[in-house]
C-alpha positions as CSV (number, residue, x, y, z in Angstrom):
1,X,159.8,134.4,99.4
2,X,158.9,135.1,95.9
3,X,155.4,136.3,95.1
4,X,154.5,134.7,91.7
5,X,150.9,136.0,91.8
6,X,149.9,139.6,92.4
7,X,147.1,140.0,95.2
8,X,144.5,140.8,92.5
9,X,145.2,137.5,90.6
10,X,144.9,135.6,94.0
11,X,141.6,137.3,94.6
12,X,140.5,136.2,91.1
13,X,141.6,132.5,91.5
14,X,140.0,132.4,95.0
15,X,136.7,133.6,93.4
16,X,137.0,131.0,90.6
17,X,137.7,128.2,93.0
18,X,134.7,129.2,95.1
19,X,132.4,129.3,92.2
20,X,133.7,126.0,91.1
21,X,133.1,124.6,94.5
22,X,129.5,125.9,94.6
23,X,128.7,124.6,91.1
24,X,130.0,121.2,92.1
25,X,128.0,121.0,95.2
26,X,124.9,122.3,93.5
27,X,125.3,119.6,90.8
28,X,125.7,116.9,93.3
29,X,122.7,118.0,95.3
30,X,120.7,118.2,92.1
31,X,121.7,114.8,91.1
32,X,120.8,113.5,94.6
33,X,117.4,115.2,94.4
34,X,116.8,113.8,90.9
35,X,117.6,110.4,92.1
36,X,115.3,110.5,95.0
37,X,112.5,111.9,92.8
38,X,112.9,109.6,89.9
39,X,110.5,106.8,89.4
40,X,111.9,103.4,90.2
41,X,109.6,101.5,87.7
42,X,108.4,104.2,85.2
43,X,105.6,102.4,83.6
44,X,102.4,101.9,85.4
45,X,99.5,99.9,83.9
46,X,96.0,100.4,85.4
47,X,93.3,97.7,85.1
48,X,89.7,98.5,86.0
49,X,87.2,96.0,87.3
50,X,83.5,95.1,86.7
51,X,80.8,97.8,85.8
52,X,83.6,100.3,84.9
53,X,86.0,101.3,82.2
54,X,89.4,102.8,82.0
55,X,87.9,106.4,82.6
56,X,87.7,105.8,86.4
57,X,91.5,106.3,86.6
58,X,91.4,109.7,85.1
59,X,92.2,111.7,88.3
60,X,94.9,109.2,89.3
61,X,96.5,109.1,85.8
62,X,96.9,113.0,85.9
63,X,98.5,112.8,89.4
64,X,101.0,110.0,88.3
65,X,101.8,111.7,85.0
66,X,102.6,114.9,86.9
67,X,105.2,112.8,88.9
68,X,107.0,111.6,85.6
69,X,105.4,108.2,85.2
70,X,104.3,106.8,82.0
71,X,100.7,105.4,82.6
72,X,98.4,103.5,80.7
73,X,94.7,102.3,81.4
74,X,93.7,99.0,79.9
75,X,90.1,98.9,78.5
76,X,88.9,95.4,79.7
77,X,86.0,93.9,77.6
78,X,84.8,92.1,80.7
79,X,83.5,89.2,78.5
80,X,85.7,86.5,80.2
81,X,88.8,86.2,82.4
82,X,90.8,85.1,79.3
83,X,89.7,88.2,77.2
84,X,90.5,90.6,80.0
85,X,94.0,89.0,80.6
86,X,94.7,89.1,77.0
87,X,93.7,92.9,76.7
88,X,96.1,93.5,79.6
89,X,98.9,91.4,78.1
90,X,98.6,93.5,74.9
91,X,99.2,96.7,77.0
92,X,102.1,95.1,78.9
93,X,103.8,94.2,75.6
94,X,103.8,97.7,74.5
95,X,105.7,99.0,77.6
96,X,109.4,100.0,77.2
97,X,111.0,98.8,80.4
98,X,109.5,97.3,83.7
99,X,106.0,97.7,84.8
100,X,104.0,98.2,88.0
101,X,100.6,96.6,87.4
102,X,97.5,97.8,89.2
103,X,94.3,96.0,89.6
104,X,90.9,97.2,91.0
105,X,88.1,94.8,92.2
106,X,87.6,92.1,89.6
107,X,90.8,93.1,87.9
108,X,92.6,91.7,90.8
109,X,92.0,88.2,89.2
110,X,93.1,89.6,85.9
111,X,96.5,91.0,87.1
112,X,96.9,87.8,89.2
113,X,97.2,86.0,85.8
114,X,98.6,88.7,83.5
115,X,101.1,89.7,86.2
116,X,103.2,86.6,85.3
117,X,104.7,88.7,82.4
118,X,108.4,89.1,82.8
119,X,108.3,92.9,82.6
120,X,105.8,93.1,85.7
121,X,108.0,93.8,88.8
122,X,105.2,94.4,91.3
123,X,101.4,94.3,91.6
124,X,99.0,96.7,93.5
125,X,95.6,95.5,94.5
126,X,92.9,98.1,95.1
127,X,89.9,96.5,97.0
128,X,90.7,93.6,94.7
129,X,90.2,89.9,94.5
130,X,93.3,87.8,94.3
131,X,92.5,84.1,93.6
132,X,95.1,81.4,94.3
133,X,96.5,79.2,91.4
134,X,93.7,77.1,89.9
135,X,91.1,79.1,91.8
136,X,88.2,81.2,90.5
137,X,86.8,84.4,91.9
138,X,83.5,82.6,92.7
139,X,85.5,79.8,94.6
140,X,87.5,82.6,96.5
141,X,84.3,84.4,97.7
142,X,82.5,81.3,98.7
143,X,85.5,80.1,100.9
144,X,85.3,83.6,102.5
145,X,81.6,83.4,103.1
146,X,80.8,86.2,100.6
147,X,79.2,84.6,97.7
148,X,78.0,86.7,94.8
149,X,74.3,85.6,95.0
150,X,72.8,89.1,94.4
151,X,74.6,89.5,90.9
152,X,72.0,87.9,88.6
153,X,72.7,87.8,84.9
154,X,70.2,88.6,82.0
155,X,69.3,86.5,79.1
156,X,72.7,87.1,77.6
157,X,74.7,86.0,80.6
158,X,75.6,89.6,81.5
159,X,75.4,91.3,84.9
160,X,74.4,95.0,84.8
161,X,74.9,97.8,87.4
162,X,73.3,100.7,85.3
163,X,70.8,101.9,87.9
164,X,72.4,104.9,89.7
165,X,70.8,104.2,92.9
166,X,71.9,100.6,92.9
167,X,75.4,101.7,91.6
168,X,75.8,104.2,94.5
169,X,74.9,101.6,97.1
170,X,77.2,99.0,95.8
171,X,80.1,100.9,94.4
172,X,80.0,104.6,95.2
173,X,78.4,105.6,98.4
174,X,80.7,108.5,99.0
175,X,80.8,109.7,95.4
176,X,78.6,112.8,94.3
177,X,75.2,112.1,92.8
178,X,76.4,113.7,89.5
179,X,79.5,111.6,89.2
180,X,77.5,108.5,90.1
181,X,75.0,109.3,87.3
182,X,78.0,109.4,84.9
183,X,79.6,106.2,86.2
184,X,76.2,104.4,86.0
185,X,75.6,105.7,82.4
186,X,79.1,104.5,81.3
187,X,79.3,101.2,83.3
188,X,80.2,97.9,81.3
189,X,78.2,94.9,82.0
190,X,80.1,91.9,83.2
191,X,80.0,88.5,81.9
192,X,78.8,86.2,84.8
193,X,80.8,83.2,83.5
194,X,84.0,85.1,84.1
195,X,83.5,84.7,87.9
196,X,83.8,81.0,87.6
197,X,86.9,80.9,85.3
198,X,90.1,80.0,87.1
199,X,93.6,81.6,86.9
200,X,96.4,79.0,86.2
201,X,99.2,80.5,88.2
202,X,98.9,83.3,90.8
203,X,101.5,86.0,90.0
204,X,101.3,87.2,93.6
205,X,103.3,84.0,94.6
206,X,106.3,85.5,92.9
207,X,106.0,89.2,92.6
208,X,106.0,91.8,95.4
209,X,102.6,93.0,96.2
210,X,100.8,96.0,97.8
211,X,97.1,96.2,98.9
212,X,94.5,99.0,99.6
213,X,91.9,97.9,102.1
214,X,88.8,100.0,101.9
215,X,86.7,100.2,104.9
216,X,83.0,100.6,104.4
217,X,83.0,99.0,101.0
218,X,79.8,97.5,100.1
219,X,81.1,95.6,97.0
220,X,83.7,93.6,98.6
221,X,83.6,93.3,102.4
222,X,86.3,94.8,104.4
223,X,87.1,91.6,106.3
224,X,87.5,89.8,102.8
225,X,89.9,92.4,101.6
226,X,91.9,92.0,104.9
227,X,92.1,88.3,104.5
228,X,93.3,88.6,101.0
229,X,95.9,91.1,101.8
230,X,97.3,89.0,104.4
231,X,97.0,85.8,102.5
232,X,99.1,87.2,99.6
233,X,101.6,88.8,102.0
234,X,101.0,92.2,100.7
235,X,102.2,95.6,102.2
236,X,98.8,96.9,103.2
237,X,97.3,100.3,103.5
238,X,93.8,101.2,104.8
239,X,91.4,103.9,104.2
240,X,87.7,104.7,104.7
241,X,86.2,104.6,101.3
242,X,83.6,103.1,99.2
243,X,84.7,100.7,96.4
244,X,85.7,103.6,94.2
245,X,88.7,104.9,96.1
246,X,90.4,106.1,93.0
247,X,87.6,108.7,92.6
248,X,87.1,109.6,96.2
249,X,90.6,109.5,97.2
250,X,92.9,109.9,94.1
251,X,95.9,111.5,95.9
252,X,95.9,108.7,98.5
253,X,95.7,106.0,95.7
254,X,98.4,107.9,93.6
255,X,100.6,108.0,96.6
256,X,100.4,104.3,97.2
257,X,101.0,103.5,93.6
258,X,104.0,105.8,93.4
259,X,105.4,104.3,96.6
260,X,105.0,100.8,95.1
261,X,106.6,101.9,92.0
262,X,109.6,103.1,93.9
263,X,110.0,100.0,95.9
264,X,109.3,97.6,93.1
265,X,112.8,98.6,91.5
């Protein structure tokens, strides 16, 4: 038998083949890891509720950005349902690609209307209201025996929650006193008329949904949240928290949102 390759050359070829195999295996493994880690829906739009602003999302935003998501927080004027929906729609229109829409508390009504946008592929509700088509928040709460009788507007038709003690009791019983003081100082008043304004078509009828139920919530009773989550057919998670779960449990909230973003694709 003729030996066309000297032993040394054979050894070199063997090493090259081994290196090539290793490189290919590494590349495939890296690609698989990247695919597993890559966001399904890369754009996440966060919508705050009453008596707050977009700053309540700061901890969650940092966690989601670290995972590679493009995150935007809407600044709702809280002057009417229509105004808040329009503010959200403007942000949705600026996104390049599909969007996961997240609404907290009152913003559940906002995302239930704004979520009809074509680029919204899923909606996450955090301790949120989710009216049906042609239904208002006030009507929803009345049906669930949880009327908003204690929310009294001032002479301008605005409801305020700027007393730190009251804010803590209603919204943030498990938040530090220093943080509550800041939240109360930066809260935005809510136009009382907005609670009586109906959405036209509930986006949750057509889009996949996720819901975070907060146990021990003084702003929106847990049993109402549980009913809403079941009613809209949402994938549901539960945690012991005040109404401000994005502040007290940012990792849990970020994990839920990231999970929804992966599944929404």
